[in-house]
Backbone as CSV, one residue per row, in Angstrom:
resi,resn,N_x,N_y,N_z,CA_x,CA_y,CA_z,C_x,C_y,C_z
1,MET,-14.845,211.302,-53.253,-14.983,212.305,-54.282,-14.972,211.611,-55.643
2,THR,-15.887,212.006,-56.480,-15.908,211.447,-57.830,-15.575,212.545,-58.826
3,SER,-15.050,212.138,-59.929,-14.743,213.102,-60.977,-15.088,212.487,-62.330
4,LEU,-15.395,213.333,-63.241,-15.669,212.873,-64.593,-14.363,212.861,-65.366
5,ALA,-14.042,211.732,-65.898,-12.817,211.619,-66.685,-13.190,211.593,-68.165
6,TYR,-12.440,212.298,-68.963,-12.672,212.283,-70.397,-12.243,210.938,-70.945
7,THR,-13.127,210.322,-71.674,-12.772,209.077,-72.350,-12.953,209.286,-73.839
8,GLU,-12.054,208.744,-74.599,-12.148,208.891,-76.045,-13.302,208.071,-76.577
9,TYR,-13.919,208.561,-77.613,-15.034,207.880,-78.257,-14.538,206.547,-78.811
10,ASP,-15.251,205.486,-78.476,-14.836,204.151,-78.885,-15.905,203.488,-79.753
11,GLY,-16.790,204.295,-80.317,-17.883,203.746,-81.104,-17.517,203.565,-82.566
12,PRO,-18.514,203.300,-83.377,-18.276,203.112,-84.803,-17.975,204.431,-85.509
13,PHE,-17.116,204.372,-86.504,-16.756,205.535,-87.291,-17.156,205.318,-88.746
14,VAL,-17.793,206.308,-89.329,-18.200,206.249,-90.725,-16.998,206.563,-91.612
15,ARG,-16.837,205.766,-92.650,-15.760,205.989,-93.620,-16.312,206.507,-94.949
16,ASP,-17.491,206.009,-95.334,-18.085,206.425,-96.599,-19.602,206.337,-96.495
17,VAL,-20.294,207.054,-97.377,-21.754,207.156,-97.344,-22.303,206.975,-98.751
18,HIS,-23.408,206.247,-98.834,-24.126,206.087,-100.100,-25.609,206.274,-99.807
19,VAL,-26.280,207.049,-100.647,-27.720,207.246,-100.512,-28.346,206.972,-101.874
20,ASP,-29.330,206.061,-101.903,-30.069,205.841,-103.138,-31.534,206.179,-102.884
21,GLU,-32.404,205.787,-103.753,-33.818,206.144,-103.626,-34.516,205.423,-102.469
22,ALA,-33.882,204.409,-101.899,-34.538,203.633,-100.849,-33.760,203.535,-99.540
23,HIS,-32.437,203.725,-99.558,-31.624,203.473,-98.371,-30.516,204.496,-98.167
24,VAL,-30.126,204.636,-96.908,-28.919,205.356,-96.504,-27.963,204.278,-96.027
25,THR,-26.766,204.246,-96.576,-25.805,203.206,-96.235,-24.504,203.836,-95.773
26,PHE,-24.003,203.356,-94.645,-22.711,203.793,-94.124,-21.725,202.631,-94.233
27,GLU,-20.546,202.922,-94.741,-19.429,201.995,-94.652,-18.628,202.438,-93.441
28,LEU,-18.446,201.540,-92.496,-17.749,201.880,-91.258,-16.268,201.552,-91.361
29,ALA,-15.479,202.219,-90.539,-14.031,202.042,-90.548,-13.621,200.619,-90.188
30,ASP,-14.461,199.901,-89.433,-14.106,198.534,-89.044,-14.529,197.493,-90.083
31,GLY,-15.044,197.953,-91.236,-15.402,197.049,-92.310,-16.880,196.713,-92.418
32,ARG,-17.661,197.046,-91.391,-19.098,196.783,-91.463,-19.767,197.751,-92.428
33,VAL,-20.878,197.292,-92.993,-21.724,198.126,-93.829,-23.111,198.072,-93.207
34,ILE,-23.651,199.245,-92.860,-24.972,199.308,-92.234,-25.881,200.182,-93.090
35,SER,-27.169,199.897,-93.041,-28.110,200.601,-93.892,-29.428,200.792,-93.159
36,ALA,-30.139,201.841,-93.542,-31.464,202.121,-92.982,-32.352,202.639,-94.108
37,PRO,-33.665,202.451,-93.970,-34.579,202.968,-95.001,-34.527,204.491,-95.083
38,LEU,-34.502,205.007,-96.280,-34.507,206.452,-96.478,-35.781,207.065,-95.894
39,ASP,-36.872,206.301,-95.839,-38.123,206.777,-95.245,-37.947,207.207,-93.793
40,TRP,-36.940,206.686,-93.109,-36.700,207.053,-91.714,-36.201,208.488,-91.571
41,TYR,-35.722,209.071,-92.643,-35.116,210.404,-92.603,-35.818,211.305,-93.621
42,PRO,-37.001,211.828,-93.277,-37.824,212.589,-94.227,-37.127,213.776,-94.874
43,ARG,-36.328,214.516,-94.113,-35.649,215.670,-94.722,-34.681,215.214,-95.803
44,LEU,-33.957,214.142,-95.531,-33.014,213.611,-96.508,-33.761,213.050,-97.716
45,LYS,-34.871,212.381,-97.464,-35.661,211.805,-98.554,-36.211,212.898,-99.472
46,LYS,-36.600,214.036,-98.899,-37.147,215.137,-99.694,-36.076,215.839,-100.526
47,GLY,-34.815,215.654,-100.173,-33.731,216.297,-100.906,-33.521,215.668,-102.272
48,THR,-32.861,216.411,-103.125,-32.525,215.898,-104.449,-31.333,214.945,-104.337
49,ALA,-31.091,214.193,-105.399,-29.931,213.295,-105.418,-28.641,214.096,-105.217
50,GLU,-28.592,215.290,-105.808,-27.413,216.148,-105.651,-27.241,216.571,-104.191
51,GLN,-28.328,216.957,-103.532,-28.258,217.363,-102.124,-27.867,216.181,-101.240
52,ARG,-28.387,215.015,-101.527,-28.030,213.820,-100.748,-26.574,213.432,-100.941
53,GLY,-26.025,213.808,-102.087,-24.628,213.494,-102.369,-23.643,214.447,-101.729
54,ARG,-24.149,215.565,-101.198,-23.293,216.551,-100.519,-23.374,216.321,-99.017
55,TRP,-22.425,215.599,-98.493,-22.389,215.283,-97.071,-20.971,215.482,-96.569
56,ARG,-20.878,215.559,-95.237,-19.542,215.633,-94.614,-19.578,214.849,-93.320
57,LEU,-18.436,214.292,-92.962,-18.321,213.574,-91.691,-18.275,214.590,-90.557
58,ILE,-18.907,214.252,-89.452,-18.858,215.098,-88.264,-18.336,214.272,-87.098
59,GLY,-17.745,214.945,-86.142,-17.211,214.251,-84.971,-16.126,213.258,-85.323
60,GLY,-15.338,213.564,-86.339,-14.267,212.649,-86.720,-14.775,211.352,-87.326
61,GLY,-16.026,211.338,-87.750,-16.601,210.146,-88.353,-17.674,209.492,-87.498
62,GLU,-18.004,210.119,-86.361,-19.076,209.583,-85.515,-20.421,209.652,-86.219
63,GLY,-20.534,210.591,-87.159,-21.791,210.759,-87.871,-21.588,211.499,-89.171
64,VAL,-22.719,211.796,-89.820,-22.709,212.446,-91.127,-23.692,213.617,-91.098
65,HIS,-23.302,214.709,-91.759,-24.158,215.894,-91.869,-24.391,216.206,-93.343
66,TRP,-25.654,216.450,-93.690,-26.053,216.900,-95.023,-26.477,218.360,-94.880
67,PRO,-25.613,219.313,-95.251,-25.914,220.727,-95.020,-27.108,221.249,-95.813
68,ASP,-27.334,220.739,-97.012,-28.413,221.257,-97.850,-29.801,220.939,-97.299
69,VAL,-29.903,219.864,-96.519,-31.215,219.479,-95.971,-31.209,219.501,-94.440
70,ASP,-30.090,219.933,-93.851,-29.934,220.039,-92.399,-30.276,218.727,-91.688
71,GLU,-29.648,217.640,-92.144,-29.861,216.322,-91.540,-28.550,215.821,-90.964
72,ASP,-28.612,215.236,-89.786,-27.469,214.604,-89.136,-27.866,213.182,-88.762
73,ILE,-27.011,212.226,-89.063,-27.244,210.841,-88.668,-25.949,210.311,-88.079
74,SER,-26.032,209.755,-86.873,-24.850,209.158,-86.256,-24.805,207.672,-86.590
75,ALA,-23.601,207.123,-86.609,-23.447,205.690,-86.835,-24.105,204.910,-85.692
76,GLU,-23.932,205.381,-84.463,-24.558,204.703,-83.319,-26.074,204.716,-83.434
77,GLY,-26.633,205.851,-83.858,-28.080,205.955,-84.020,-28.598,204.990,-85.066
78,MET,-27.877,204.893,-86.175,-28.312,203.965,-87.222,-28.210,202.522,-86.730
79,LEU,-27.135,202.196,-86.024,-26.989,200.844,-85.484,-28.094,200.512,-84.481
80,ALA,-28.544,201.523,-83.752,-29.598,201.309,-82.754,-30.990,201.317,-83.375
81,GLY,-31.061,201.600,-84.669,-32.364,201.641,-85.331,-33.056,202.963,-85.131
82,GLY,-32.271,204.030,-84.992,-32.836,205.341,-84.692,-33.256,206.122,-85.923
83,ALA,-34.549,206.221,-86.136,-35.093,207.064,-87.202,-35.161,208.501,-86.708
84,ALA,-35.462,209.419,-87.613,-35.661,210.814,-87.219,-36.777,210.866,-86.192
85,PRO,-36.689,211.766,-85.214,-37.706,211.828,-84.161,-39.106,212.078,-84.726
86,PRO,-40.104,211.306,-84.280,-41.466,211.486,-84.767,-42.029,212.874,-84.493
87,GLY,-41.490,213.596,-83.542,-41.985,214.927,-83.221,-41.478,216.010,-84.150
88,SER,-40.567,215.667,-85.051,-40.025,216.693,-85.936,-41.082,217.137,-86.936
89,ALA,-40.926,218.338,-87.417,-41.917,218.924,-88.325,-42.125,218.077,-89.563
90,ASP,-41.090,217.389,-90.010,-41.203,216.595,-91.222,-42.058,215.350,-91.044
91,TRP,-42.326,214.964,-89.810,-43.137,213.775,-89.557,-44.600,214.122,-89.321
92,ARG,-44.927,215.434,-89.231,-46.312,215.833,-88.982,-47.206,215.457,-90.137
93,SER,-48.361,215.030,-89.829,-49.340,214.724,-90.856,-49.878,216.028,-91.433
94,PRO,-50.007,216.128,-92.768,-50.579,217.337,-93.353,-52.001,217.591,-92.838
95,MET,-52.682,216.560,-92.413,-54.041,216.716,-91.917,-54.080,217.441,-90.583
96,LEU,-52.949,217.412,-89.853,-52.910,218.059,-88.541,-52.503,219.519,-88.629
97,GLU,-51.986,219.928,-89.772,-51.536,221.317,-89.918,-52.712,222.219,-90.212
98,SER,-52.666,223.420,-89.653,-53.771,224.344,-89.881,-53.433,225.382,-90.919
């Protein structure tokens, strides 16, 4: 018989966030600083500086949520090089829209 045991999350935790015109940067609890191009997150890029500055930690620091632009980025996703999914509406080419 097998059972699923709850294991506590052992991944990276975000401590602080900085967003500028080119990058999203996470300061992690273990001292690492990771960054990704803002171009990877179209909804966040389209937001104003004020909207990008309004964020909250989610999952105890597993990720970050920007309520004004409805964007979520996990620390694990950023470490893995995970951009916003290409299938999202924000990645559609204007030429393909009718």
